[in-house]
mmJSON file of the N, C-alpha and C atoms, coordinates in Angstrom:
{"data_MODEL":{"atom_site":{
"group_PDB":["ATOM","ATOM","ATOM","ATOM","ATOM","ATOM","ATOM","ATOM","ATOM","ATOM","ATOM","ATOM","ATOM","ATOM","ATOM","ATOM","ATOM","ATOM","ATOM","ATOM","ATOM","ATOM","ATOM","ATOM","ATOM","ATOM","ATOM","ATOM","ATOM","ATOM","ATOM","ATOM","ATOM","ATOM","ATOM","ATOM","ATOM","ATOM","ATOM","ATOM","ATOM","ATOM","ATOM","ATOM","ATOM","ATOM","ATOM","ATOM","ATOM","ATOM","ATOM","ATOM","ATOM","ATOM","ATOM","ATOM","ATOM","ATOM","ATOM","ATOM","ATOM","ATOM","ATOM","ATOM","ATOM","ATOM","ATOM","ATOM","ATOM","ATOM","ATOM","ATOM","ATOM","ATOM","ATOM","ATOM","ATOM","ATOM","ATOM","ATOM","ATOM","ATOM","ATOM","ATOM","ATOM","ATOM","ATOM","ATOM","ATOM","ATOM","ATOM","ATOM","ATOM","ATOM","ATOM","ATOM","ATOM","ATOM","ATOM","ATOM","ATOM","ATOM","ATOM","ATOM","ATOM","ATOM","ATOM","ATOM","ATOM","ATOM","ATOM","ATOM","ATOM","ATOM","ATOM","ATOM","ATOM","ATOM","ATOM","ATOM","ATOM","ATOM","ATOM","ATOM","ATOM","ATOM","ATOM","ATOM","ATOM","ATOM","ATOM","ATOM","ATOM","ATOM","ATOM","ATOM","ATOM","ATOM","ATOM","ATOM","ATOM","ATOM","ATOM","ATOM","ATOM","ATOM","ATOM","ATOM","ATOM","ATOM","ATOM","ATOM","ATOM","ATOM","ATOM","ATOM","ATOM","ATOM","ATOM","ATOM","ATOM","ATOM","ATOM","ATOM","ATOM","ATOM","ATOM","ATOM","ATOM","ATOM","ATOM","ATOM","ATOM","ATOM","ATOM","ATOM","ATOM","ATOM","ATOM","ATOM","ATOM","ATOM","ATOM","ATOM","ATOM","ATOM","ATOM","ATOM","ATOM","ATOM","ATOM","ATOM","ATOM","ATOM","ATOM","ATOM","ATOM","ATOM","ATOM","ATOM","ATOM","ATOM","ATOM","ATOM","ATOM","ATOM","ATOM","ATOM","ATOM","ATOM"],
"id":[1,2,3,4,5,6,7,8,9,10,11,12,13,14,15,16,17,18,19,20,21,22,23,24,25,26,27,28,29,30,31,32,33,34,35,36,37,38,39,40,41,42,43,44,45,46,47,48,49,50,51,52,53,54,55,56,57,58,59,60,61,62,63,64,65,66,67,68,69,70,71,72,73,74,75,76,77,78,79,80,81,82,83,84,85,86,87,88,89,90,91,92,93,94,95,96,97,98,99,100,101,102,103,104,105,106,107,108,109,110,111,112,113,114,115,116,117,118,119,120,121,122,123,124,125,126,127,128,129,130,131,132,133,134,135,136,137,138,139,140,141,142,143,144,145,146,147,148,149,150,151,152,153,154,155,156,157,158,159,160,161,162,163,164,165,166,167,168,169,170,171,172,173,174,175,176,177,178,179,180,181,182,183,184,185,186,187,188,189,190,191,192,193,194,195,196,197,198,199,200,201,202,203,204,205,206,207,208,209,210],
"type_symbol":["N","C","C","N","C","C","N","C","C","N","C","C","N","C","C","N","C","C","N","C","C","N","C","C","N","C","C","N","C","C","N","C","C","N","C","C","N","C","C","N","C","C","N","C","C","N","C","C","N","C","C","N","C","C","N","C","C","N","C","C","N","C","C","N","C","C","N","C","C","N","C","C","N","C","C","N","C","C","N","C","C","N","C","C","N","C","C","N","C","C","N","C","C","N","C","C","N","C","C","N","C","C","N","C","C","N","C","C","N","C","C","N","C","C","N","C","C","N","C","C","N","C","C","N","C","C","N","C","C","N","C","C","N","C","C","N","C","C","N","C","C","N","C","C","N","C","C","N","C","C","N","C","C","N","C","C","N","C","C","N","C","C","N","C","C","N","C","C","N","C","C","N","C","C","N","C","C","N","C","C","N","C","C","N","C","C","N","C","C","N","C","C","N","C","C","N","C","C","N","C","C","N","C","C","N","C","C","N","C","C"],
"label_atom_id":["N","CA","C","N","CA","C","N","CA","C","N","CA","C","N","CA","C","N","CA","C","N","CA","C","N","CA","C","N","CA","C","N","CA","C","N","CA","C","N","CA","C","N","CA","C","N","CA","C","N","CA","C","N","CA","C","N","CA","C","N","CA","C","N","CA","C","N","CA","C","N","CA","C","N","CA","C","N","CA","C","N","CA","C","N","CA","C","N","CA","C","N","CA","C","N","CA","C","N","CA","C","N","CA","C","N","CA","C","N","CA","C","N","CA","C","N","CA","C","N","CA","C","N","CA","C","N","CA","C","N","CA","C","N","CA","C","N","CA","C","N","CA","C","N","CA","C","N","CA","C","N","CA","C","N","CA","C","N","CA","C","N","CA","C","N","CA","C","N","CA","C","N","CA","C","N","CA","C","N","CA","C","N","CA","C","N","CA","C","N","CA","C","N","CA","C","N","CA","C","N","CA","C","N","CA","C","N","CA","C","N","CA","C","N","CA","C","N","CA","C","N","CA","C","N","CA","C","N","CA","C","N","CA","C","N","CA","C","N","CA","C","N","CA","C"],
"label_alt_id":[null,null,null,null,null,null,null,null,null,null,null,null,null,null,null,null,null,null,null,null,null,null,null,null,null,null,null,null,null,null,null,null,null,null,null,null,null,null,null,null,null,null,null,null,null,null,null,null,null,null,null,null,null,null,null,null,null,null,null,null,null,null,null,null,null,null,null,null,null,null,null,null,null,null,null,null,null,null,null,null,null,null,null,null,null,null,null,null,null,null,null,null,null,null,null,null,null,null,null,null,null,null,null,null,null,null,null,null,null,null,null,null,null,null,null,null,null,null,null,null,null,null,null,null,null,null,null,null,null,null,null,null,null,null,null,null,null,null,null,null,null,null,null,null,null,null,null,null,null,null,null,null,null,null,null,null,null,null,null,null,null,null,null,null,null,null,null,null,null,null,null,null,null,null,null,null,null,null,null,null,null,null,null,null,null,null,null,null,null,null,null,null,null,null,null,null,null,null,null,null,null,null,null,null,null,null,null,null,null,null],
"label_comp_id":["MET","MET","MET","ALA","ALA","ALA","ASN","ASN","ASN","PHE","PHE","PHE","ASP","ASP","ASP","MET","MET","MET","ALA","ALA","ALA","LEU","LEU","LEU","LEU","LEU","LEU","LYS","LYS","LYS","ASN","ASN","ASN","LEU","LEU","LEU","ARG","ARG","ARG","LEU","LEU","LEU","SER","SER","SER","GLU","GLU","GLU","SER","SER","SER","LYS","LYS","LYS","SER","SER","SER","LEU","LEU","LEU","GLN","GLN","GLN","PHE","PHE","PHE","ARG","ARG","ARG","LEU","LEU","LEU","GLU","GLU","GLU","ALA","ALA","ALA","PHE","PHE","PHE","ASN","ASN","ASN","VAL","VAL","VAL","PHE","PHE","PHE","ASN","ASN","ASN","HIS","HIS","HIS","ALA","ALA","ALA","GLN","GLN","GLN","PHE","PHE","PHE","PHE","PHE","PHE","GLY","GLY","GLY","PRO","PRO","PRO","GLN","GLN","GLN","ALA","ALA","ALA","VAL","VAL","VAL","ASP","ASP","ASP","GLY","GLY","GLY","ASN","ASN","ASN","ILE","ILE","ILE","SER","SER","SER","SER","SER","SER","GLY","GLY","GLY","THR","THR","THR","PHE","PHE","PHE","GLY","GLY","GLY","GLN","GLN","GLN","VAL","VAL","VAL","VAL","VAL","VAL","SER","SER","SER","ALA","ALA","ALA","GLY","GLY","GLY","ALA","ALA","ALA","PRO","PRO","PRO","ARG","ARG","ARG","LEU","LEU","LEU","VAL","VAL","VAL","GLN","GLN","GLN","LEU","LEU","LEU","GLY","GLY","GLY","ALA","ALA","ALA","LYS","LYS","LYS","PHE","PHE","PHE","ILE","ILE","ILE","PHE","PHE","PHE"],
"label_asym_id":["A","A","A","A","A","A","A","A","A","A","A","A","A","A","A","A","A","A","A","A","A","A","A","A","A","A","A","A","A","A","A","A","A","A","A","A","A","A","A","A","A","A","A","A","A","A","A","A","A","A","A","A","A","A","A","A","A","A","A","A","A","A","A","A","A","A","A","A","A","A","A","A","A","A","A","A","A","A","A","A","A","A","A","A","A","A","A","A","A","A","A","A","A","A","A","A","A","A","A","A","A","A","A","A","A","A","A","A","A","A","A","A","A","A","A","A","A","A","A","A","A","A","A","A","A","A","A","A","A","A","A","A","A","A","A","A","A","A","A","A","A","A","A","A","A","A","A","A","A","A","A","A","A","A","A","A","A","A","A","A","A","A","A","A","A","A","A","A","A","A","A","A","A","A","A","A","A","A","A","A","A","A","A","A","A","A","A","A","A","A","A","A","A","A","A","A","A","A","A","A","A","A","A","A","A","A","A","A","A","A"],
"label_entity_id":["1","1","1","1","1","1","1","1","1","1","1","1","1","1","1","1","1","1","1","1","1","1","1","1","1","1","1","1","1","1","1","1","1","1","1","1","1","1","1","1","1","1","1","1","1","1","1","1","1","1","1","1","1","1","1","1","1","1","1","1","1","1","1","1","1","1","1","1","1","1","1","1","1","1","1","1","1","1","1","1","1","1","1","1","1","1","1","1","1","1","1","1","1","1","1","1","1","1","1","1","1","1","1","1","1","1","1","1","1","1","1","1","1","1","1","1","1","1","1","1","1","1","1","1","1","1","1","1","1","1","1","1","1","1","1","1","1","1","1","1","1","1","1","1","1","1","1","1","1","1","1","1","1","1","1","1","1","1","1","1","1","1","1","1","1","1","1","1","1","1","1","1","1","1","1","1","1","1","1","1","1","1","1","1","1","1","1","1","1","1","1","1","1","1","1","1","1","1","1","1","1","1","1","1","1","1","1","1","1","1"],
"label_seq_id":[1,1,1,2,2,2,3,3,3,4,4,4,5,5,5,6,6,6,7,7,7,8,8,8,9,9,9,10,10,10,11,11,11,12,12,12,13,13,13,14,14,14,15,15,15,16,16,16,17,17,17,18,18,18,19,19,19,20,20,20,21,21,21,22,22,22,23,23,23,24,24,24,25,25,25,26,26,26,27,27,27,28,28,28,29,29,29,30,30,30,31,31,31,32,32,32,33,33,33,34,34,34,35,35,35,36,36,36,37,37,37,38,38,38,39,39,39,40,40,40,41,41,41,42,42,42,43,43,43,44,44,44,45,45,45,46,46,46,47,47,47,48,48,48,49,49,49,50,50,50,51,51,51,52,52,52,53,53,53,54,54,54,55,55,55,56,56,56,57,57,57,58,58,58,59,59,59,60,60,60,61,61,61,62,62,62,63,63,63,64,64,64,65,65,65,66,66,66,67,67,67,68,68,68,69,69,69,70,70,70],
"pdbx_PDB_ins_code":[null,null,null,null,null,null,null,null,null,null,null,null,null,null,null,null,null,null,null,null,null,null,null,null,null,null,null,null,null,null,null,null,null,null,null,null,null,null,null,null,null,null,null,null,null,null,null,null,null,null,null,null,null,null,null,null,null,null,null,null,null,null,null,null,null,null,null,null,null,null,null,null,null,null,null,null,null,null,null,null,null,null,null,null,null,null,null,null,null,null,null,null,null,null,null,null,null,null,null,null,null,null,null,null,null,null,null,null,null,null,null,null,null,null,null,null,null,null,null,null,null,null,null,null,null,null,null,null,null,null,null,null,null,null,null,null,null,null,null,null,null,null,null,null,null,null,null,null,null,null,null,null,null,null,null,null,null,null,null,null,null,null,null,null,null,null,null,null,null,null,null,null,null,null,null,null,null,null,null,null,null,null,null,null,null,null,null,null,null,null,null,null,null,null,null,null,null,null,null,null,null,null,null,null,null,null,null,null,null,null],
"Cartn_x":[6.51,5.774,6.676,6.2,6.942,6.1,6.55,5.788,6.761,6.546,7.43,6.629,7.122,6.506,7.44,6.85,7.639,7.033,7.882,7.411,8.241,7.565,8.217,7.784,8.716,8.331,9.054,8.425,8.98,8.779,9.861,9.8,9.851,8.891,8.873,9.065,10.147,10.422,9.636,8.76,7.943,8.635,9.284,10.086,11.21,11.935,13.063,12.629,11.461,11.025,9.795,9.252,8.037,8.288,7.742,7.854,6.624,6.435,5.31,5.89,5.427,5.922,4.78,5.0,4.039,4.59,3.724,4.135,3.194,3.763,3.021,3.567,2.707,3.125,2.347,3.036,2.405,2.82,1.838,2.072,1.738,2.572,2.459,2.515,3.574,3.732,3.563,4.129,4.083,2.846,1.954,0.655,0.759,1.707,1.822,0.698,0.103,-0.93,-0.285,-0.932,-0.407,-1.281,-0.927,-1.649,-0.863,-1.304,-0.603,-1.577,-1.185,-2.01,-3.001,-3.512,-4.452,-5.805,-6.183,-7.479,-7.452,-6.295,-6.196,-6.63,-6.399,-6.75,-7.834,-8.873,-9.984,-9.527,-9.525,-9.07,-10.196,-11.45,-12.599,-12.787,-12.555,-12.575,-13.965,-15.032,-16.384,-16.859,-16.029,-16.391,-16.13,-16.909,-16.719,-15.486,-14.96,-13.762,-12.538,-12.542,-11.428,-10.118,-9.088,-7.762,-7.588,-8.611,-8.508,-8.248,-7.606,-7.356,-8.667,-9.09,-10.371,-10.219,-9.014,-8.808,-7.349,-7.098,-5.742,-5.563,-4.326,-4.024,-4.483,-4.28,-4.72,-3.988,-4.677,-4.015,-3.166,-2.717,-1.917,-2.729,-2.101,-2.729,-1.85,-2.476,-1.75,-2.396,-1.569,-2.117,-1.261,-1.915,-1.262,-1.338,-0.365,-0.378,0.35,-0.017,0.646,0.837,1.987,2.289,2.87,2.301,2.797,3.699,4.938,5.921,6.228,6.038,6.295,7.096],
"Cartn_y":[5.296,4.774,3.794,2.582,1.559,1.12,1.494,1.183,0.664,-0.562,-1.186,-1.514,-1.063,-1.34,-2.246,-3.072,-4.024,-4.201,-4.465,-4.721,-5.837,-6.719,-7.786,-7.644,-7.835,-7.753,-8.799,-9.177,-10.178,-9.673,-9.604,-9.216,-10.468,-10.595,-11.701,-11.124,-11.516,-11.026,-11.876,-11.219,-11.913,-11.949,-10.876,-10.805,-9.805,-9.442,-8.537,-7.157,-6.694,-5.351,-5.328,-6.481,-6.522,-7.361,-6.876,-7.634,-7.371,-8.214,-8.132,-8.098,-7.141,-6.994,-7.24,-8.134,-8.404,-7.817,-7.137,-6.517,-6.929,-7.162,-7.366,-6.334,-5.429,-4.376,-4.526,-4.429,-4.525,-3.322,-2.684,-1.522,-1.906,-1.509,-1.904,-3.432,-3.995,-5.447,-6.215,-5.713,-6.435,-6.095,-5.283,-4.961,-4.367,-3.442,-2.732,-1.703,-1.572,-0.558,0.824,1.745,3.095,4.086,4.387,5.361,6.662,7.619,8.891,9.99,11.218,12.367,12.693,13.928,14.344,13.646,13.12,12.462,11.026,10.481,9.104,8.955,9.984,9.926,10.958,10.533,11.43,12.439,13.725,14.771,15.567,15.169,15.869,15.409,16.309,15.939,15.516,15.954,15.573,14.288,13.679,12.448,11.227,10.189,8.946,8.185,8.504,7.831,8.744,9.71,10.658,9.924,10.256,9.675,8.315,7.772,6.456,6.597,5.596,5.57,5.239,6.107,5.909,5.653,5.801,5.501,5.126,4.518,4.096,4.242,4.141,4.211,2.957,2.946,1.821,0.531,-0.614,-1.898,-2.292,-3.515,-4.007,-3.898,-3.352,-3.231,-3.946,-4.72,-5.452,-5.153,-4.932,-4.716,-5.452,-5.881,-6.576,-5.692,-5.811,-5.028,-5.755,-5.406,-5.945,-4.796,-4.808,-3.753,-4.401,-4.02,-4.492,-3.408,-3.735,-2.769,-3.109,-2.111,-2.337,-1.206],
"Cartn_z":[12.355,11.227,10.485,10.32,9.587,8.402,7.22,6.011,4.96,4.504,3.525,2.273,1.12,-0.171,-0.964,-1.832,-2.593,-3.981,-4.961,-6.324,-6.937,-7.644,-8.396,-9.845,-10.775,-12.169,-12.988,-14.089,-14.999,-16.417,-17.177,-18.577,-19.447,-20.342,-21.294,-22.692,-23.345,-24.688,-25.684,-26.458,-27.451,-28.807,-29.161,-30.381,-30.122,-31.188,-30.999,-30.504,-30.93,-30.558,-29.652,-29.297,-28.481,-27.227,-26.128,-24.88,-24.021,-23.047,-22.126,-20.714,-19.919,-18.555,-17.571,-16.608,-15.544,-14.249,-13.471,-12.201,-11.077,-9.923,-8.688,-7.71,-7.246,-6.319,-5.021,-3.91,-2.6,-1.765,-1.135,-0.287,1.148,2.106,3.505,3.597,3.039,2.88,4.189,5.273,6.544,7.368,6.814,7.394,8.805,8.988,10.26,10.358,11.527,11.736,11.665,10.964,10.771,11.531,12.774,13.588,13.56,12.773,12.688,12.297,12.584,12.248,13.348,13.357,14.409,14.324,13.18,13.051,13.594,13.914,14.39,15.85,16.668,18.091,18.365,19.096,19.426,20.472,20.108,21.015,21.638,21.403,21.971,23.416,24.372,25.794,26.274,25.61,26.027,25.357,24.545,23.842,24.724,24.528,25.28,24.839,23.658,23.152,23.223,24.144,24.278,24.526,23.735,23.908,23.271,22.656,22.029,20.531,19.964,18.529,17.831,16.91,16.233,14.74,14.192,12.774,12.547,11.412,11.058,9.553,9.11,7.687,6.97,5.684,4.843,5.214,5.137,5.39,4.182,4.139,3.014,1.714,0.689,-0.623,-1.641,-2.527,-3.561,-4.898,-5.917,-7.251,-8.277,-9.332,-10.439,-11.672,-12.528,-13.753,-14.873,-16.09,-17.268,-18.254,-18.918,-19.896,-21.137,-22.286,-23.573,-24.148,-24.379,-24.881,-26.32,-27.199,-28.634,-29.216],
"occupancy":[1.0,1.0,1.0,1.0,1.0,1.0,1.0,1.0,1.0,1.0,1.0,1.0,1.0,1.0,1.0,1.0,1.0,1.0,1.0,1.0,1.0,1.0,1.0,1.0,1.0,1.0,1.0,1.0,1.0,1.0,1.0,1.0,1.0,1.0,1.0,1.0,1.0,1.0,1.0,1.0,1.0,1.0,1.0,1.0,1.0,1.0,1.0,1.0,1.0,1.0,1.0,1.0,1.0,1.0,1.0,1.0,1.0,1.0,1.0,1.0,1.0,1.0,1.0,1.0,1.0,1.0,1.0,1.0,1.0,1.0,1.0,1.0,1.0,1.0,1.0,1.0,1.0,1.0,1.0,1.0,1.0,1.0,1.0,1.0,1.0,1.0,1.0,1.0,1.0,1.0,1.0,1.0,1.0,1.0,1.0,1.0,1.0,1.0,1.0,1.0,1.0,1.0,1.0,1.0,1.0,1.0,1.0,1.0,1.0,1.0,1.0,1.0,1.0,1.0,1.0,1.0,1.0,1.0,1.0,1.0,1.0,1.0,1.0,1.0,1.0,1.0,1.0,1.0,1.0,1.0,1.0,1.0,1.0,1.0,1.0,1.0,1.0,1.0,1.0,1.0,1.0,1.0,1.0,1.0,1.0,1.0,1.0,1.0,1.0,1.0,1.0,1.0,1.0,1.0,1.0,1.0,1.0,1.0,1.0,1.0,1.0,1.0,1.0,1.0,1.0,1.0,1.0,1.0,1.0,1.0,1.0,1.0,1.0,1.0,1.0,1.0,1.0,1.0,1.0,1.0,1.0,1.0,1.0,1.0,1.0,1.0,1.0,1.0,1.0,1.0,1.0,1.0,1.0,1.0,1.0,1.0,1.0,1.0,1.0,1.0,1.0,1.0,1.0,1.0,1.0,1.0,1.0,1.0,1.0,1.0],
"B_iso_or_equiv":[0.0,0.0,0.0,0.0,0.0,0.0,0.0,0.0,0.0,0.0,0.0,0.0,0.0,0.0,0.0,0.0,0.0,0.0,0.0,0.0,0.0,0.0,0.0,0.0,0.0,0.0,0.0,0.0,0.0,0.0,0.0,0.0,0.0,0.0,0.0,0.0,0.0,0.0,0.0,0.0,0.0,0.0,0.0,0.0,0.0,0.0,0.0,0.0,0.0,0.0,0.0,0.0,0.0,0.0,0.0,0.0,0.0,0.0,0.0,0.0,0.0,0.0,0.0,0.0,0.0,0.0,0.0,0.0,0.0,0.0,0.0,0.0,0.0,0.0,0.0,0.0,0.0,0.0,0.0,0.0,0.0,0.0,0.0,0.0,0.0,0.0,0.0,0.0,0.0,0.0,0.0,0.0,0.0,0.0,0.0,0.0,0.0,0.0,0.0,0.0,0.0,0.0,0.0,0.0,0.0,0.0,0.0,0.0,0.0,0.0,0.0,0.0,0.0,0.0,0.0,0.0,0.0,0.0,0.0,0.0,0.0,0.0,0.0,0.0,0.0,0.0,0.0,0.0,0.0,0.0,0.0,0.0,0.0,0.0,0.0,0.0,0.0,0.0,0.0,0.0,0.0,0.0,0.0,0.0,0.0,0.0,0.0,0.0,0.0,0.0,0.0,0.0,0.0,0.0,0.0,0.0,0.0,0.0,0.0,0.0,0.0,0.0,0.0,0.0,0.0,0.0,0.0,0.0,0.0,0.0,0.0,0.0,0.0,0.0,0.0,0.0,0.0,0.0,0.0,0.0,0.0,0.0,0.0,0.0,0.0,0.0,0.0,0.0,0.0,0.0,0.0,0.0,0.0,0.0,0.0,0.0,0.0,0.0,0.0,0.0,0.0,0.0,0.0,0.0,0.0,0.0,0.0,0.0,0.0,0.0],
"pdbx_formal_charge":[null,null,null,null,null,null,null,null,null,null,null,null,null,null,null,null,null,null,null,null,null,null,null,null,null,null,null,null,null,null,null,null,null,null,null,null,null,null,null,null,null,null,null,null,null,null,null,null,null,null,null,null,null,null,null,null,null,null,null,null,null,null,null,null,null,null,null,null,null,null,null,null,null,null,null,null,null,null,null,null,null,null,null,null,null,null,null,null,null,null,null,null,null,null,null,null,null,null,null,null,null,null,null,null,null,null,null,null,null,null,null,null,null,null,null,null,null,null,null,null,null,null,null,null,null,null,null,null,null,null,null,null,null,null,null,null,null,null,null,null,null,null,null,null,null,null,null,null,null,null,null,null,null,null,null,null,null,null,null,null,null,null,null,null,null,null,null,null,null,null,null,null,null,null,null,null,null,null,null,null,null,null,null,null,null,null,null,null,null,null,null,null,null,null,null,null,null,null,null,null,null,null,null,null,null,null,null,null,null,null],
"auth_seq_id":[1,1,1,2,2,2,3,3,3,4,4,4,5,5,5,6,6,6,7,7,7,8,8,8,9,9,9,10,10,10,11,11,11,12,12,12,13,13,13,14,14,14,15,15,15,16,16,16,17,17,17,18,18,18,19,19,19,20,20,20,21,21,21,22,22,22,23,23,23,24,24,24,25,25,25,26,26,26,27,27,27,28,28,28,29,29,29,30,30,30,31,31,31,32,32,32,33,33,33,34,34,34,35,35,35,36,36,36,37,37,37,38,38,38,39,39,39,40,40,40,41,41,41,42,42,42,43,43,43,44,44,44,45,45,45,46,46,46,47,47,47,48,48,48,49,49,49,50,50,50,51,51,51,52,52,52,53,53,53,54,54,54,55,55,55,56,56,56,57,57,57,58,58,58,59,59,59,60,60,60,61,61,61,62,62,62,63,63,63,64,64,64,65,65,65,66,66,66,67,67,67,68,68,68,69,69,69,70,70,70],
"auth_comp_id":["MET","MET","MET","ALA","ALA","ALA","ASN","ASN","ASN","PHE","PHE","PHE","ASP","ASP","ASP","MET","MET","MET","ALA","ALA","ALA","LEU","LEU","LEU","LEU","LEU","LEU","LYS","LYS","LYS","ASN","ASN","ASN","LEU","LEU","LEU","ARG","ARG","ARG","LEU","LEU","LEU","SER","SER","SER","GLU","GLU","GLU","SER","SER","SER","LYS","LYS","LYS","SER","SER","SER","LEU","LEU","LEU","GLN","GLN","GLN","PHE","PHE","PHE","ARG","ARG","ARG","LEU","LEU","LEU","GLU","GLU","GLU","ALA","ALA","ALA","PHE","PHE","PHE","ASN","ASN","ASN","VAL","VAL","VAL","PHE","PHE","PHE","ASN","ASN","ASN","HIS","HIS","HIS","ALA","ALA","ALA","GLN","GLN","GLN","PHE","PHE","PHE","PHE","PHE","PHE","GLY","GLY","GLY","PRO","PRO","PRO","GLN","GLN","GLN","ALA","ALA","ALA","VAL","VAL","VAL","ASP","ASP","ASP","GLY","GLY","GLY","ASN","ASN","ASN","ILE","ILE","ILE","SER","SER","SER","SER","SER","SER","GLY","GLY","GLY","THR","THR","THR","PHE","PHE","PHE","GLY","GLY","GLY","GLN","GLN","GLN","VAL","VAL","VAL","VAL","VAL","VAL","SER","SER","SER","ALA","ALA","ALA","GLY","GLY","GLY","ALA","ALA","ALA","PRO","PRO","PRO","ARG","ARG","ARG","LEU","LEU","LEU","VAL","VAL","VAL","GLN","GLN","GLN","LEU","LEU","LEU","GLY","GLY","GLY","ALA","ALA","ALA","LYS","LYS","LYS","PHE","PHE","PHE","ILE","ILE","ILE","PHE","PHE","PHE"],
"auth_asym_id":["A","A","A","A","A","A","A","A","A","A","A","A","A","A","A","A","A","A","A","A","A","A","A","A","A","A","A","A","A","A","A","A","A","A","A","A","A","A","A","A","A","A","A","A","A","A","A","A","A","A","A","A","A","A","A","A","A","A","A","A","A","A","A","A","A","A","A","A","A","A","A","A","A","A","A","A","A","A","A","A","A","A","A","A","A","A","A","A","A","A","A","A","A","A","A","A","A","A","A","A","A","A","A","A","A","A","A","A","A","A","A","A","A","A","A","A","A","A","A","A","A","A","A","A","A","A","A","A","A","A","A","A","A","A","A","A","A","A","A","A","A","A","A","A","A","A","A","A","A","A","A","A","A","A","A","A","A","A","A","A","A","A","A","A","A","A","A","A","A","A","A","A","A","A","A","A","A","A","A","A","A","A","A","A","A","A","A","A","A","A","A","A","A","A","A","A","A","A","A","A","A","A","A","A","A","A","A","A","A","A"],
"auth_atom_id":["N","CA","C","N","CA","C","N","CA","C","N","CA","C","N","CA","C","N","CA","C","N","CA","C","N","CA","C","N","CA","C","N","CA","C","N","CA","C","N","CA","C","N","CA","C","N","CA","C","N","CA","C","N","CA","C","N","CA","C","N","CA","C","N","CA","C","N","CA","C","N","CA","C","N","CA","C","N","CA","C","N","CA","C","N","CA","C","N","CA","C","N","CA","C","N","CA","C","N","CA","C","N","CA","C","N","CA","C","N","CA","C","N","CA","C","N","CA","C","N","CA","C","N","CA","C","N","CA","C","N","CA","C","N","CA","C","N","CA","C","N","CA","C","N","CA","C","N","CA","C","N","CA","C","N","CA","C","N","CA","C","N","CA","C","N","CA","C","N","CA","C","N","CA","C","N","CA","C","N","CA","C","N","CA","C","N","CA","C","N","CA","C","N","CA","C","N","CA","C","N","CA","C","N","CA","C","N","CA","C","N","CA","C","N","CA","C","N","CA","C","N","CA","C","N","CA","C","N","CA","C","N","CA","C","N","CA","C","N","CA","C","N","CA","C"],
"pdbx_PDB_model_num":[1,1,1,1,1,1,1,1,1,1,1,1,1,1,1,1,1,1,1,1,1,1,1,1,1,1,1,1,1,1,1,1,1,1,1,1,1,1,1,1,1,1,1,1,1,1,1,1,1,1,1,1,1,1,1,1,1,1,1,1,1,1,1,1,1,1,1,1,1,1,1,1,1,1,1,1,1,1,1,1,1,1,1,1,1,1,1,1,1,1,1,1,1,1,1,1,1,1,1,1,1,1,1,1,1,1,1,1,1,1,1,1,1,1,1,1,1,1,1,1,1,1,1,1,1,1,1,1,1,1,1,1,1,1,1,1,1,1,1,1,1,1,1,1,1,1,1,1,1,1,1,1,1,1,1,1,1,1,1,1,1,1,1,1,1,1,1,1,1,1,1,1,1,1,1,1,1,1,1,1,1,1,1,1,1,1,1,1,1,1,1,1,1,1,1,1,1,1,1,1,1,1,1,1,1,1,1,1,1,1]
}}}
């Protein structure tokens, strides 16, 4: 399993006691397919998809955030 997460942030000082923080967070940055767990491969021998990968983990996810600190 290869999963890389990354976060970038920038703090902007508005005054001596107040600041604004911007964040960009990315999960599974390189978008590697995540085939793991018993539910990923069909183990039902009478199924037409026996032994094939039928599900995967979440793809790349990105979120933005802002925080006002006072």
